[in-house]
C-alpha positions in Angstrom: 10.8 16.8 3.4 13.3 14.6 4.8 12.1 15.3 8.7 8.5 14.3 7.6 9.6 11.4 5.5 11.7 9.9 8.6 8.8 10.9 11.1 6.2 8.7 8.9 8.8 5.6 8.3 9.4 5.6 12.4 6.0 5.8 12.9 5.3 2.8 10.7 7.7 1.0 12.3 6.3 1.6 15.6 3.1 0.7 14.8 4.1 -2.6 13.1 5.9 -3.4 16.3 2.6 -2.7 18.3 0.5 -5.2 15.7 3.6 -7.7 16.2 3.5 -7.8 19.9 -0.4 -7.8 19.5 -0.4 -11.0 17.0 1.9 -12.9 19.3 0.5 -16.6 19.7 -2.7 -15.3 17.4 -3.8 -15.4 13.7 -5.8 -12.6 14.0 -6.3 -9.4 15.8 -9.5 -10.0 17.4 -10.5 -13.3 18.7 -9.6 -16.4 16.4 -11.3 -15.3 13.2 -10.6 -12.6 10.6 -12.6 -9.5 11.4 -12.7 -5.5 10.0 -9.8 -5.0 12.2 -7.6 -7.2 10.0 -9.1 -6.4 6.8 -8.4 -2.5 7.3 -4.6 -3.1 7.6 -4.4 -4.9 4.1 -4.4 -2.2 1.5 -1.5 -0.8 3.9 0.3 -4.1 4.6 0.4 -4.5 1.1 2.5 -1.3 -0.1 5.2 -1.1 2.8 8.2 -1.0 0.4 6.6 2.0 -1.0 5.6 3.4 2.4 9.3 3.0 4.0 10.9 3.2 0.7 12.7 -0.2 0.8 13.5 -2.0 -2.3 11.1 -4.4 -3.8 13.3 -7.4 -3.1 13.5 -6.6 0.6 10.7 -8.0 3.1 9.9 -4.9 5.3 8.1 -7.4 7.6 11.2 -9.6 8.2 11.8 -8.0 11.7 8.2 -8.8 12.5 7.6 -12.3 12.0 4.3 -12.3 13.7 2.9 -9.4 11.2 4.7 -11.2 8.4 2.8 -14.4 9.1 -0.6 -12.9 9.6 -0.2 -10.7 6.4 0.8 -13.8 4.7 -2.4 -15.5 6.0 -4.5 -12.5 4.9 -3.2 -12.2 1.2 -3.6 -16.1 0.8 -7.2 -15.6 1.3 -9.7 -16.5 -1.7 -11.8 -13.3 -1.2 -8.5 -11.2 -1.0 -7.3 -12.8 -4.3 -10.6 -11.9 -6.0 -10.6 -8.3 -4.7 -7.3 -7.9 -6.1 -8.2 -9.1 -9.5 -11.2 -7.1 -9.7 -9.1 -3.8 -8.4 -6.2 -4.7 -11.0 -8.4 -5.1 -14.0 -10.4 -1.8 -13.0 -7.1 -0.1 -12.5 -6.1 -1.4 -16.1 -9.2 -0.4 -17.3 -8.6 3.4 -16.3 -5.1 3.7 -17.6 -3.4 3.4 -14.3 -0.5 1.6 -12.7 -1.0 0.0 -9.3 0.5 2.9 -7.5 -2.1 4.9 -9.2 -0.1 6.8 -11.8 -0.8 6.8 -15.1 0.6 4.1 -17.5 3.9 5.4 -18.7 4.8 7.6 -15.6 7.9 6.7 -13.9 8.3 9.3 -11.2 6.6 12.1 -9.7 8.0 14.7 -12.0 6.8 13.2 -14.8 3.5 13.0 -13.3 3.4 16.7 -12.2 4.3 17.7 -15.9 1.5 15.7 -16.9 -1.2 17.2 -14.5 0.5 20.8 -15.7 -0.1 19.9 -19.0 -3.9 18.5 -18.6 -4.5 22.0 -16.7 -3.1 24.0 -19.1 -5.4 22.5 -22.0 -8.5 22.6 -19.8 -7.9 26.2 -19.4 -7.5 26.8 -23.1 -10.6 24.9 -23.7 -12.2 26.9 -21.4 -11.2 30.0 -22.6 
């Protein structure tokens, strides 16, 4: 639904604005060190192009310089890099792409068709 998509895009932009203000003059959200508050945003902040439906070459944080700096600092942490290496390995082992869809699936229609195919096969096997 276009209205739901627009609502969520606007909400993400609003939250980025709040974060941008909260990060003014700071490297982390709470105090002077990385906390769970910072870490809880990382998975979402690594998917803004998909959430905001912007092209991959567009930096969705461009208008939010404090968020941009904070995010770059967070993803440059060695622990985050190791976690993403593990995540990517596990996703690959499961035959998935980074967006969670099976390899070879390029759009939601293909994914829905695959789900229907698996459901039909399971129903036939159960019968």
